[in-house]
N, C-alpha and C positions, 0 to 999 in steps of 0.2 A: 731519607728513605726508610722504609720499614725493613728491619733485618729479618732474615729467615728464621732466626730463633724466636722472633716475636709473632710469626705467622701462625694461624690456627685453622686454615682452610685451604684446600687445593682444588683447582678446577682442571678438568680434562676436556679435550675437544670431542664433540660428538662424532667427528670423523674417525677418531681412534676406535670408538665402539663399532663403527661401520666397517672400517677397512682392516682392522686387526682385532677381531672379536676375542681371540684366545688371549692375546696380550692384555686387552682391556679387562677381561674377566679375572685373569690372574692378578692384575694390578689392583683392581678395586677390592678384591678379596684381601690382598695384602694390606691395603690401607685400612680396611675394616679391622683386621686383626691387630694392627698397630695403634688403633684408636685415632686415626687421622680422618677428620671430616672432609668430604669431597662432594663435588657436584659437576654437572656437565655444562659446557659452553655450547649454546645452540647457534646454528647458521655459520659454522666455521667451514673453511675451504681446504684446510690441511690440518695435520695433527700437531704442528709445532706452535702451541699456544703462547709460549714465552715470547715469541718474536713480534706478535702483533697486539698483544694485550697491553693496556696502559701501565705506566709505572705508578706504584703506590708511594707517594712522597711522604704522606702521613696518613693517619687512620682514615680520614674522610677527604683526602686530597689525592685524586688520580690525575695523571697527565697523559693525554693521548697525543701521540706523535704521528708523523706521516710514515706509514708502512709501505715503502716502494722499493723492495729489494731488487738489486740489479740482476740477481740470479733467477728472478722470475719476470724479467723484462720482455722476453720473447712472447709473441702473441699467443702461442700455444700454452704458455705457462701461466698466463695472467689469471686463468680460472682458479688458480690455487692461492690467490691473494684474498684473504679474509677482510671483511668490513668490520673493524672493531667497534665502530659507532653502533651498528645494529646489534652486535653482541652485548655491548654495555647497556644499551637501552632495554634489551630483554631482561637484563639482570637488575635494572633500575639503579645503575651506578652513575653518579654525577661526576663529571670530569671537566677539566679545562683542556684546551688544545694548543698545540704549537705546530708551526710549519716545518720544524726540523725533521729531517729524514733520519730515522733511527730504527735499528732492529733491537728488540728487547734482549736477545741473546748476546748483544754486544755491550751490555751494561752489567758489570760484575761489581757488586758492592764490596768494598774493603774498608770497613770502619768509616772514617771520615771522608774517604776517597771513593770515587767510582773509577773502575778500570775499563777502558775502551780501546779497541784497536784503531789505528789511524785511518782505517778504511772510511770512518765517518766523515773525514774531510772530502774525499773524492765523491762520496755519495751525495754530499751537499754542494758539489761544484766549487769547492774551496781549495786553495793551496794548502799543502800540509803545514800544520802548526800556525795557521793564520790567527793572529792574536785577537782580532775582533770576533772571529767565530768562536774561539775558545772562551772568550768572555761571555758571549751570548749563551753558549752551551752550558757553562757552569752556572750562569744566572737562572736559566730555565730548569736545570736539574737540581739546583740548590746544593751542589757539592763541588769540591775540588776534583779535578779529573787527572788521572795518570793515563797518558796515551802510550800504548805499546805498539811496536811495529808489526806489520803483517804484509805478506804478499802471497799471491795465489800460487801454491806449489804445484797443484794439479787441478784438472777439471773436476775431480771428485770432491774438492774442498774449496768452493767459491765463496763461502759465507763470511769469513773474517770476524767471527764472534769471539769475544774474550772469554766466554764461559766454556770454550773448548780448550783453553790454555790454563786457566787458574780457578781456584775456589778458595775463598776466604774462610778461615776456620775460627773466627772470633779472635779477639786480642790482636797479636801481631803475627799470627801464624797463617801462612798461605801454602796450599798444595799446588804444585805445578806439574802438568803433564811433561813427559820426557820429549820435548820438542827439539832437543839437541840432536837427535838422530836425523831429523828432517832438515834443520837449518841451525847449525851450532851457533853462528854469529847472532842470528835473530833471537835465539833462545837465551843466550848470554845477556843480550841487551835487555830483554824482558825481565830477567832475574835481577839485573843491576838496577833497573829503574824502580823496582819494588823495594829492593834492599835500601836504596837511597832514602826512601820514605819510612824506613824503620821496620819493614816487614822481614820476618824470618821465613825463608823459602825452603820447602822440602820438595825436591824433584822426585817424582814417582818412577824410579828406576826399578827394573825387575831382574833379579838374579836367577835367570833360568837359561837353558841352552838355546831354545828357539822361541823368543818372545813373539807374540802376535801383535805387531804394530798397527794392523788395521782395526784392532779392537781396543787395545789397552790404553790408548789415549783417552778413551771415553769414561774411565773411572772418575775422572775429575768432574764430570758432568752429572753429579749426583743431586738428589733432591733433599733439602732439609725443611721440615715443618716443625716448628717448636724445637723440642729436643729429640726428635725422631729423624733419622737419616735413612734414606733408601738408596742403595748403591747399585749401579749397573753391574751385572755379572754375566759371564759368557760361557761358563763351563770350560775354561782354559786354565792353564797353570798359574797365570798371574792373579786369579781371583783371590786366593788366600793372602798374597802379599798386599794387594790393593785394600782388602778389608783391614789389614793391620795398619796400613798407612792412615786410613781414614779414622779408625778408632783411636789411634795414638794422637792424631791432630784434633780430635773432638772427644775428649775424655768424658764430658758430661752428657754425651748423647748415646742413644741406643741406635746401633747401626745394623741394618738388615740388607742382605743381597737380594737382587731381583734379576732373574734371567731375561735377557732381551737382545740376543745376538742379531736376530733378523732385522730389527728396526735400525740398529747402528749400521749394519751393512747396507741396507736399502736407502736409508734416509740421511745418514751422516749426523745423527743427533742421538741424545740419550735422555735420561729422566729429567734433567733440568730443562732441556729444550722443549719437552712435550708436556710440561705442566705450567700452571700459573698459580703460585701460592700467595695468599694475602692474609692480612689481619682483619677479621670481621669484628 
């Protein structure tokens, strides 16, 4: 896989420009100021580009998977399923294909590993930890995979994406959202599985009287392009502590906050979810 630190271009959905023009205008201005090159994806059906765009395995090797999310399975929701082939053809991107059902948000690069929630098994009609399926998945993605547990805690979070739990910070450092509040046992298992592979986990806990748990999980869903990091911010007390966590974990990067409360409340995702960064 191409690491975030090696990417030099970020794409945004054209739906972001249409549906959230204020956010789009502020974000593109911020990217320009930070010297991050960007472009638009045409023919998208929702703003969450990470989920349906192909994986960049190497500079000229893109893998297109089957984007068939169960949270968009109802007939009224299918209009939000983008056609990545059409988008890639418009960009003149050459890609290979697999029949594996994957969401891009459920692939978090951690050095030599990929981290995915175990939702990928049920999405593909497999028993959890089916050895043949694991072998196929690792072969197609060309990485060893760490599978972390996930269950749907509420109807507001049906996605099961690993990029809502963790973010690799190069080396052996990983930032983890404070999932302990929602499910202590599951969070401890996630932390243990990563520590077993040699990662040093920093849980983003916030030392304030009234933490906003509806928003502060999303700091971990930041965007890194090269040595530039754009961090979700919400105008809440946790913003300053989150900025310190991310700066300390990424000492070689420039970290800038970007206010985006509405999108997290309305869509359940943040900057990593709504972007697709690649190496051109």
